[in-house]
N, C-alpha and C positions, 0 to 999 in steps of 0.2 A: 800270115798274121798281120803284116804291115798293110797289105791290100785290104784286109777285112777292117782294120782300124780306120784307114782312109775312107772306105765306103761308109762306115758308121758315122764318121765326122761329116761327110758330104750330106748324108740323109738328115743329120741333126741340123746342119745349116739350112737345108732346103725347107724343113718344117718351120724353122724360126723365121725365115724370110717369107714364107707363106702367111704366117701370122702377121708380120709387118705389112704385107700387102693387103690382108683383110682389114687391118687397122686403117690404112690409107683409104680404102674404098668406103668403109663405113663412115669414117669421119668426114670424108668429102660429101657423102650424101646427107649426113646429119647437119653439117655446117650449111650446106645449100638450103636445106629445109628451114633452118633457123633464120637465115638471111631472107628467104622468101616470106617467112612469117613477119619479119620486121618490115619489109617493104609493103606488105599488105596493110599492116597496122598504120604505117606512116601515111599511106595514100588515103585510107579511110578517115584517119584523124584530120588530115589536111582538107579533105572534101567536106567533112562536117563543119570545120571552122569557116570554110569558104561559104557554105550554105547559110550561115547565120548572119551574113552581111556585116554592116558596120555597127558601131556603138559599143555598149557595155556587155551585151549578151555573149559575144565570142570570148571575151575575157573571162566572164563568169564560168562559162562551160569549160574552157580550157583549164582554169584553175581547179575546178572540181575533178575533172577527169585525170589530169596529170597528178594531182595530189593523191587520189585514190589508187592510181596505178603504182606510184612510187611506194606508198605505204603498204600496198598489197605485196609488192616485190620484197620489201623488207621483212614482212611477216612470214612469207613463204620461206625465205632464207633462214630466219631465226628458228622456225618450227621444223623445217625439214633437214637442212644441212647448213649450220652456221659457217662452215668453211667455204661455202659457195659465194660468200661476199667478195666483192672486188674482182680483180682479174683472175685470180687463182694461180698465177705463175709462181708466186712464193709458196703456195700450198704444194705444188708439184715438186719444187726444189726441196721442201721440207720432207715430203714423202720419200724422195730419193735418198734423203739422209736418215730415213727410218724414224722421223720425229713428228710426222703429221699423219692423220688417219686417211684411209683410202676407202671411204664409203661410196663406191662408184654409183650405185643405183640412186641413192638419195641426192648426191651431187648433180647427177644428170637431170633429175626432175627439177631441183631448185634452180639450177643454172639455166635450163631451157625456158621454163615458164616464168621464173623470176626475171630472167634476162629479157624476155619479150615484153613484160610489163614495164621494166625500168627503162630500157632503151626506146620502146615505143612511146613512152611519155614525153620524150624530148630531152632527157638528161644528157649532159655533156660527157658521154661515155662511149667507148668503142665496142664493136661487136667481136673484136679479135680476142678479148679476154675470155668471154664465155666459150668461144670455139676452141681455144687452146686448152682450157680446163676440161671441157667435155671430151676433147680428143684424148687427153691423158686418161680420163675415166673410162672411155671406150676401150682403150688399150688394157686397162686394169681388168675390165670384165673379160676380155679375151685371154689374158694371161692366166686367169684362174681356171681355165678349162683343162689345163695340164700342169703338172709340176715343172717349174723351170728354175734355173739358178737365180740367185739374187741379182747377179750382174745382168743376165738376160732380161729379168723382170724390169730393172731400171732402164735398160735399153728400150724396151717396149713403151714404157711410160714416156720417155723422151721422144720416141717416134710418134706417139699419139699427140703430144704437145706440138711437135713440128708440123704434123699433118693439119692440126687445127689452125696454126698460123698460116700455112700455105693456102688453106681454103679461104681464110678470111680476106687475104689480100691478093690471091692468085700469084703468090711469090714463093715458089718452092726453094729456090737457092737461098734466099734470105732466111727462110725457116730452118734450113740445114745449118747455116752459119750461126743462127741464133742459139742453137743447141751447143755449138762449139764454143762460142764466146760467153753466153750467159750462164750455162750450167757446167762450166769447166770444173767447178769444185765437186759436183755431184755425179756427172755423167761418167760411166765406166767405159772409157775409150777402148775400142777394140774393133777388129774387123767385122764381127757379127753385129754389134750394136750400132756401129757407124753406118754400115750398109742398111740396117733396118730403118734408121732415120731417113736415109736417102730414098729408099723404096716407098715408105709411107708418105713422104712429102710429095714425091712425083705423082703418085696415084691419087692422092687427095686433090692436088691442084688440077690434075687431068679430069677428074670427075666434076669438079666445080666448073671448069672451063667448058666441058661438054654440056653441062646442064644449063649454064647461064649464057654461054656464047659471048663472053666479054673478054676483051684484051686488057692492056694496062688500064686499071680503073681510074687513074688520075693523069691521063695522057697530057703531056706538056710538050709543045714544039719550040725548041730553041736550038739553033744550028751552031752558033759560034759566039764567043766573047773574047776580047783581046787578053793576051797573057798578062799584061801589066795590071789588069783589073783583079788578078788573083790576090794582090795585096789587100784590096778592099774586102775580098771574101775572107781573108785571114782576120781582118778586123771584125767582120761579122761573126766569125767563129769564136773570137774572144768574148764578144758580147753574149753569144748563145751559151758559151761555157759557164759564164756567171749566172745566166738565167736558169740553166739546167740545175745548178747547185741550189739556187734559191727555190726552184720548183720542188725539188726533192725534200728540202727542209720544210717548206710550207705544207706539203702533202702530209707528212708525218705529224706536223704540229696540229693541223686541223683534225686529223684522225684521233690524236691524243685528246684534243679538246672535246670531241664528241664522246670519247670513252668515259669522260667524267660524268656524263649524264646518267642518272639512275637507270638501271636496266629496264624497268617497267615503263620508262618514259622515252626510250630511244626511238620509238616509232614517230614521235612528234617532229623531230628534225626532218625525217624522211617526208612527212606530210607537208611541212613548210617548204622544203626544197622543191617538192613536186608542184606546189601551188605557185611558187615564184617562177618555175619553169613554164607553167601555163601562161603567166603574164608575158614572159619573153617570147613565147611562140607567136604571139600576136603583135607585140610592140617591136621586137627585134629578132626575128626568126633566125638570122645568121649566127646569133649567139647561143643557139640550142643545137642539140643533136651531136653525134660523134664527129661530124665534119668531113666525112668521106666525099660527099658531093660538093661541099663548100669549097674545098681546096681548088678544084678545077675552075669553079666560078670566080674565085678571087683572082686567079692568075689571068684569066681572060677578060676580067672587068678592069675598070680604072678607078679604084678607090683612092681617096686622098690620104695623106699621112695621118691626119687626126682620126679619121674614120677607122683606119687600120689599127692605130694604137688603142682606140676605145674597144674595138673588137678583140684585140689581143688581151686586154684586161678582163673583159667580160668572160671570154672563154677560159682564161687562166683561172679566174675565180670559180667559174662554173664547174670545171673538172675537179677542183679541190673539194668542193662541197658535195658534188654528185658522188664522187668516189667514197668520201667519208661517211655518206649516208648509210652505207652497209648493204647496198644492193649489188647484184652482179653487173659487171661492166669493166671494160679495159681502158687503159690510158694511152695506148699507141696512137689511135686515130685522133683523139683530142690533141695530143702533143704535136702531131703533124699539122693540124689546123692552126694551132697557136704559132708554131714556127713559120708557117706560111704567111700569117698576118705580120709577124715581126720582120720576116725576111723581105716581104714586099714593101713595108714601111722604109726599111733601110735602102732597098733598091730604088724606090721612088725619090727619096732624098738624094741619092747618088746621081740619078739621072738629071735632077733639077740643078745640081751644083757642079757636077763634073762632066767632061765630054765623053759620056758613054752612051751607047745605043739603048733604045727602049727595051731591047731583049734582055738587058742586064737585070731589069726588075724581075722577070720570070726566072732568070738564072739564080738570083738571090733567094727566091721562094723555094726553088728546088734544093739548093745547097743548104738553106736553113732547116729544112725538114730533116736532113741527115745530121746536121750539126747539133740540133736540139736533142735529137734521139741519142746521139753519141755522148753528149754531156750528161744526160739523165741516166740512161741505161748503162753507159760506159761500155758500149759495144760498137766501136767506130766502123768496123768492117761490115757489120750487119746494117748499120745506118746507111752506108754507101750503097750496098747491094739492094736493100729494101727500097730506097728512093729510085734507083735505076729501074727496078722491076715495076714499081708503082706508076712512074711517070713515062717510062720509055725514052727518057732524055739521055741516052747513052753518050751523046756528044759532050755532056757536062760532067763526065766522070772525074776529070781532073779538078774542076772547081769544087765539086762535092767532096773529093778527097781532101782538098786544102781546108775546107770549112770543118769537116768532121775531125781532122787531125788537130787543128788549133782549138776547137771546142773541147775535145777530150783532154788535151794537155792543160787547158785552162782550168777545167773542172778538177783535174788531178791536183794541180798546184794550189787550188783554193781549198783543198781538203775534202772535196765532195766524194761521196761513195755511191756505188750503183743503187738505184732505187729499189730493185727487187731484193737486193741483199739487205737493205734497211727494212723493207717490209717483212722479210722472213724473220729477221731478228726481233722485230716488234711482235710478230705473231707468236714466236717461241717464248718471248718474255711474258706475254699475257697468258700463255698456256702453262707457264712455270717450267719450261724446258730451257736448258742451257744452250747458248748459241754455239754454232760449229766453229771451232778454232783451227780446223785443219787448214794448212797452207793451200794456196791455189794450186790446182792441177791444170796443166796447159795441154793443148793439142799436140805438143812435142812428144808426149808419151804415147801417141797413137800407135807408133810402130813397135812399142815394147810391151804394151798391155793387151793381151789377148783374152777375150772372154771365153 
């Protein structure tokens, strides 16, 4: 009897893990296709602008194209799947609390095609938001093929989301830790669900790496910085902690401002934001796009402090209005680019004033990426690991830890709250749903809660 029970349990685990593996493979392929589509649109759009030469014509064409694309993305979302707006991470968390819908087919359509239009137009949004949401919806589609327990269902949703993040940044470890830190209230920690997340993340990243043949996407080479300079990175962390709290407040405030616009007129802000993006594509292209390519260029170039501060402000404002416009897109990549600009400005000032090597400016850029992420998302461990996987700068793990820790502590003592927690509460409030008052669940329960 015992052997039969064990055999049945092993078969059940094997079937569940096979579903998780299928999620990882499918999401890796879907995300790679989405990224390839974006790269194609970027290249074609850039070639068109270049072919128009100088003068007013490139501006006019860019304004028209970007405005139409953003307005089109907004209309696709509103008519196909309103929950596809934004990054979708709060929607996944809400679904795991049984408070948000799971219309997987409509979300996949709206997120894929709306995301291509929105991101291809040059908005300051990241591709990781759509891939995370599409990953969870892919898992939802597979989970409906057989009856599974609520706990296993939520585990597959989390596995799909992790697979989407792993594919977006080729960062499987950060994707696994993101589930642990970010969805600690919703994720049903257990052997089966946790292993499902790991399996899906590994396979998704493997598919992406095999198809794209890329290593760390934001490779930065820094070998060593003196230990005494960690104090400066602590100061940087304090500044980033305050910036992260302000960013979260400003994002919600701008979204609430747009919410006051009558429903029938909400396409107009999307049209205007797209048109302004078209202007920036010609006048100041570094202020547009998600920022994945910009980060490496900033670190290897030698921008002055004022240029970096101006770029920080432009990209800061750009992501606020781009996200609030109601189109698909994430904030991870824009946050990394904002942090890079701010960190480099701090690093350049330090190099000019203090006896530190020029490598310190690159170290500040890398540490700032983790620190700003930790302050806004309030997931410091994810911030550290994500930056390590993105940049390959493993020699900077201690400096990044210092900055992430001080940034997270500063955000906490300033009363800041995780951005996705705030976005979920706002979504539930607008939908007339009460917020989740359940106390936080932590990974400590992993050994005691079996699915």
